[in-house]
Backbone as numpy.savetxt, mean C-alpha at the origin, in Angstrom:
# Nx Ny Nz CAx CAy CAz Cx Cy Cz
9.48 -13.10 -12.93 8.49 -11.86 -12.76 9.59 -10.86 -13.07
9.51 -9.80 -14.01 10.09 -8.64 -14.06 9.19 -7.59 -12.78
10.04 -7.07 -12.10 9.61 -5.62 -11.19 9.93 -4.30 -11.46
9.44 -3.43 -11.26 10.01 -2.22 -11.79 11.05 -1.82 -10.83
11.80 -0.98 -10.93 12.86 -0.74 -9.84 12.81 0.15 -8.86
11.38 0.85 -8.83 11.17 1.59 -7.89 10.14 0.96 -6.83
9.75 -0.87 -7.29 9.00 -1.48 -6.35 10.14 -2.64 -5.76
11.21 -2.33 -5.68 12.12 -3.17 -4.84 12.48 -2.54 -3.50
11.99 -3.55 -2.36 12.75 -2.73 -1.01 13.20 -4.36 -0.35
14.01 -3.57 0.56 14.98 -4.59 1.41 14.24 -5.29 2.44
14.37 -6.33 2.88 13.65 -7.07 3.86 14.12 -6.25 5.35
12.90 -6.30 6.13 13.33 -5.38 7.44 13.57 -3.90 7.56
12.84 -3.27 6.33 13.07 -2.02 6.02 11.57 -1.46 6.43
11.72 -0.06 6.81 10.32 0.27 6.93 9.74 0.73 5.15
8.53 0.66 4.77 8.58 0.69 3.35 7.13 1.90 3.47
7.24 2.73 3.03 5.91 3.99 2.62 5.96 3.72 1.26
4.38 3.10 0.77 3.99 3.22 -0.32 2.99 4.62 -0.66
3.37 5.30 -1.76 2.73 6.21 -1.88 2.13 6.37 -3.20
0.77 6.81 -3.38 0.09 6.63 -4.43 -1.05 8.04 -4.68
-1.33 8.10 -5.76 -2.40 9.14 -6.44 -3.18 8.82 -7.35
-4.49 8.94 -7.05 -5.57 8.43 -8.33 -6.01 9.58 -8.81
-6.10 9.38 -10.17 -6.68 10.07 -10.84 -8.25 9.55 -11.62
-9.14 10.70 -11.52 -10.00 10.31 -12.49 -9.73 10.43 -13.93
-8.99 11.15 -14.62 -8.69 11.62 -15.59 -7.24 12.26 -15.75
-5.99 11.15 -15.95 -4.87 12.29 -15.70 -4.69 13.26 -16.81
-5.29 12.85 -18.00 -4.72 14.00 -19.20 -5.59 15.63 -18.71
-6.26 15.66 -17.85 -7.01 16.67 -17.32 -6.66 17.05 -15.83
-5.48 16.04 -15.19 -5.51 16.40 -13.80 -6.52 16.49 -12.71
-7.76 15.54 -13.25 -8.78 15.35 -12.66 -8.65 14.27 -11.38
-8.53 14.89 -10.32 -8.09 13.75 -9.08 -9.43 12.94 -8.71
-8.99 12.03 -8.01 -10.42 11.23 -7.35 -10.20 11.42 -5.94
-11.44 12.10 -5.71 -11.73 12.74 -4.25 -11.90 11.68 -3.41
-11.00 11.48 -2.49 -10.94 10.18 -1.45 -11.72 10.52 -0.25
-12.44 11.56 -0.48 -12.75 11.87 1.05 -13.96 10.97 1.63
-13.75 10.45 2.68 -14.91 9.20 3.38 -14.58 7.97 2.51
-13.43 7.61 1.86 -13.49 6.32 1.00 -12.69 5.46 2.13
-13.10 4.46 1.63 -12.01 3.09 2.67 -11.33 2.89 1.58
-10.31 2.64 1.89 -9.05 1.94 1.30 -8.47 0.60 1.86
-8.54 -0.52 0.95 -7.84 -1.61 1.54 -6.43 -2.21 0.64
-5.76 -2.88 1.18 -4.19 -3.04 0.65 -4.08 -4.69 1.28
-3.67 -5.23 0.27 -3.09 -6.59 0.68 -1.49 -6.84 -0.02
-0.78 -7.36 0.42 0.33 -8.18 -0.08 0.05 -10.06 -0.04
-0.03 -10.59 -1.24 -0.28 -11.80 -1.25 0.61 -12.69 -1.11
0.94 -13.07 0.27 2.19 -14.00 0.81 1.44 -15.09 1.45
2.30 -15.90 2.02 1.64 -17.02 2.63 0.58 -16.85 3.68
1.04 -15.43 4.65 0.02 -15.05 5.14 -0.20 -13.64 4.91
-1.21 -13.45 4.03 -1.21 -12.01 3.61 -1.32 -10.84 4.40
-0.30 -10.03 4.02 -0.30 -8.46 4.80 -1.53 -7.77 4.34
-2.22 -7.40 5.34 -3.21 -6.58 4.86 -3.44 -4.79 5.86
-3.78 -4.28 5.30 -3.75 -2.76 5.68 -4.97 -2.34 5.39
-5.45 -0.97 5.61 -6.80 -0.42 5.48 -6.66 0.93 6.39
-7.64 1.78 5.84 -7.55 3.39 6.44 -8.54 2.94 7.82
-8.60 4.06 8.79 -9.17 4.17 9.84 -10.85 3.89 9.94
-11.46 4.09 8.84 -12.82 3.67 8.69 -13.10 2.51 8.46
-11.96 1.65 8.27 -12.40 0.17 7.88 -12.09 -0.72 9.23
-12.79 -1.43 9.74 -12.89 -2.46 10.86 -11.07 -2.92 10.88
-10.37 -2.72 12.06 -8.96 -3.34 11.90 -8.31 -2.08 11.41
-8.34 -1.28 10.84 -7.32 -0.61 10.22 -7.11 0.92 10.77
-6.34 1.58 10.15 -6.02 2.65 11.13 -4.87 3.56 10.49
-5.05 4.80 10.84 -4.12 6.02 10.34 -2.40 5.46 9.86
-2.07 4.71 11.13 -0.81 3.95 10.93 -0.61 2.85 10.07
-1.78 2.55 9.07 -1.68 1.18 7.98 -1.92 2.16 6.64
-2.92 2.67 6.70 -2.89 3.51 5.42 -3.44 5.06 5.72
-2.68 6.12 5.05 -3.63 7.35 5.60 -3.76 8.26 4.59
-4.89 8.45 3.89 -5.13 9.30 3.10 -4.61 10.75 3.51
-3.75 11.03 2.68 -2.56 12.39 3.09 -3.40 13.66 2.29
-4.29 13.37 1.33 -4.73 14.63 0.67 -5.81 14.38 -0.26
-6.91 14.09 0.38 -8.31 13.30 -0.01 -8.51 14.14 -1.30
-8.57 15.46 -1.33 -9.11 16.18 -2.82 -8.02 15.88 -3.93
-6.90 15.68 -3.68 -5.91 15.56 -4.80 -5.78 13.84 -4.70
-6.44 12.96 -4.29 -6.26 11.63 -4.70 -5.15 10.96 -4.13
-4.58 11.69 -3.29 -3.07 11.28 -2.32 -3.10 10.33 -0.96
-2.33 8.97 -0.99 -2.58 8.13 0.35 -1.12 7.49 -0.02
-0.88 7.15 1.45 0.32 6.66 1.94 0.10 5.00 2.75
0.66 4.02 2.07 0.44 2.97 2.79 1.71 2.53 3.71
1.43 2.11 4.85 2.85 1.91 5.86 3.21 0.73 6.04
4.28 -0.38 5.77 4.40 -1.15 6.45 5.61 -0.96 7.00
5.34 -1.49 7.98 6.56 -1.63 9.53 7.34 -2.37 9.21
8.67 -1.93 9.75 10.16 -3.00 9.56 9.94 -4.36 9.79
9.06 -4.41 11.02 8.72 -5.94 11.57 7.80 -6.64 10.65
6.90 -5.93 9.89 6.37 -6.66 9.20 7.00 -7.10 7.75
8.12 -6.31 7.22 8.43 -6.44 6.18 9.38 -7.53 6.43
10.22 -7.72 7.67 11.22 -8.49 8.07 10.65 -10.13 8.10
9.30 -10.08 7.95 8.43 -11.38 7.90 8.15 -12.07 6.53
8.33 -11.41 5.48 8.10 -11.58 4.31 9.68 -12.11 3.55
9.49 -13.32 3.01 10.94 -13.95 2.58 11.11 -13.46 1.44
12.51 -13.06 0.91 13.04 -12.34 -0.11 12.58 -13.10 -1.32
11.46 -12.46 -2.26 11.01 -12.97 -3.65 10.11 -11.89 -4.00
9.16 -11.94 -5.05 8.39 -11.20 -5.66 7.12 -11.34 -5.24
6.36 -10.33 -5.13 4.71 -10.43 -4.21 4.02 -9.85 -5.11
3.03 -10.40 -5.18 1.58 -9.33 -5.80 0.99 -8.57 -5.01
0.34 -7.37 -5.17 -0.35 -6.85 -4.27 -1.45 -6.13 -4.86
-2.60 -5.44 -4.06 -3.84 -5.37 -4.72 -4.35 -4.10 -4.13
-4.86 -3.08 -4.33 -5.30 -1.96 -3.73 -6.88 -1.70 -4.28
-7.82 -1.60 -3.06 -9.05 -1.42 -3.45 -9.69 -0.51 -2.65
-10.76 0.14 -3.28 -11.30 1.59 -2.77 -12.81 1.30 -2.56
-13.46 1.74 -1.66 -15.10 1.55 -1.66 -15.54 3.18 -1.45
-16.38 3.42 -2.30 -16.82 4.97 -2.00 -17.82 4.84 -0.55
-18.30 6.43 -0.10 -19.08 6.43 0.90 -20.15 5.97 0.58
-21.10 5.83 1.83 -22.49 5.47 1.63 -23.40 6.63 0.95
-24.34 6.34 0.31 -25.10 4.62 0.22 -24.59 4.32 -0.84
-23.65 4.57 -1.68 -23.32 3.91 -3.03 -22.55 2.51 -2.65
-21.41 2.93 -1.70 -20.52 1.71 -1.46 -20.27 1.12 -2.51
-19.70 1.74 -3.60 -19.32 0.97 -4.88 -17.41 0.51 -4.67
-17.56 -0.89 -5.25 -15.89 -0.94 -4.83 -15.20 -1.13 -6.16
-14.03 -0.55 -5.94 -13.34 -0.67 -7.34 -11.81 -1.19 -6.76
-11.41 -1.82 -7.61 -9.53 -2.44 -7.46 -9.10 -1.41 -8.54
-8.28 -0.71 -7.87 -7.81 0.45 -8.36 -6.11 -0.03 -8.69
-5.61 -0.97 -8.39 -4.59 -1.28 -9.03 -3.98 -2.77 -8.53
-3.56 -3.72 -9.40 -2.75 -4.78 -9.22 -1.12 -4.67 -9.46
-0.51 -4.97 -8.60 0.60 -4.88 -8.89 1.90 -6.05 -8.53
3.22 -5.55 -8.11 3.88 -6.52 -7.78 5.24 -5.76 -7.23
5.92 -6.25 -5.99 7.18 -5.73 -5.30 7.96 -7.01 -5.22
9.17 -6.87 -4.75 10.47 -7.41 -4.69 10.84 -6.77 -3.38
10.93 -8.01 -2.49 11.84 -7.89 -1.31 13.04 -8.31 -1.67
13.90 -7.62 -1.42 15.53 -8.50 -1.29 16.29 -9.12 0.04
17.05 -9.74 0.45 17.60 -10.03 1.51 18.29 -8.78 2.01
18.46 -8.48 3.47 19.09 -7.37 4.20 20.47 -7.94 4.34
21.59 -7.16 3.75 23.00 -7.38 3.59 23.75 -6.94 4.72
23.17 -5.87 5.73 23.89 -5.38 6.67 23.77 -6.02 8.06
24.79 -6.20 8.72 24.52 -7.38 10.06 25.37 -6.10 10.75
24.91 -5.65 11.61 25.72 -4.77 12.88 25.46 -5.62 13.94
26.67 -5.29 14.72 26.96 -5.68 15.94 27.40 -4.54 17.09
27.02 -4.42 18.40 27.76 -3.59 19.15 29.05 -4.04 19.91
29.78 -4.35 19.17 31.08 -4.72 19.72 32.35 -4.09 19.15
């Protein structure tokens, strides 16, 4: 599997994935994410799941909508979580649900990322 260079991370590192959603990129029309729910999942042996605070089990420390009017949000993967991933290629998915009463669900991205082994070993000697 070929993975773009900007989706390569190191096992045990903190990973912040920043995204921006457009309704029409040619006219810079952003997707207004006000009150939307966002879910993210890395497909591994034990899936790594993240969600916004308005989803049961989610929180701003998992997915934070940083600028809802410009469609900006960040997904946070803690160093302890990336340390649990075996160095290999993974697929992931991002799903958005619109606010009530519509509650429309859209898969806005399916992509992949690569986890490489950590090469720095540090001792306090």
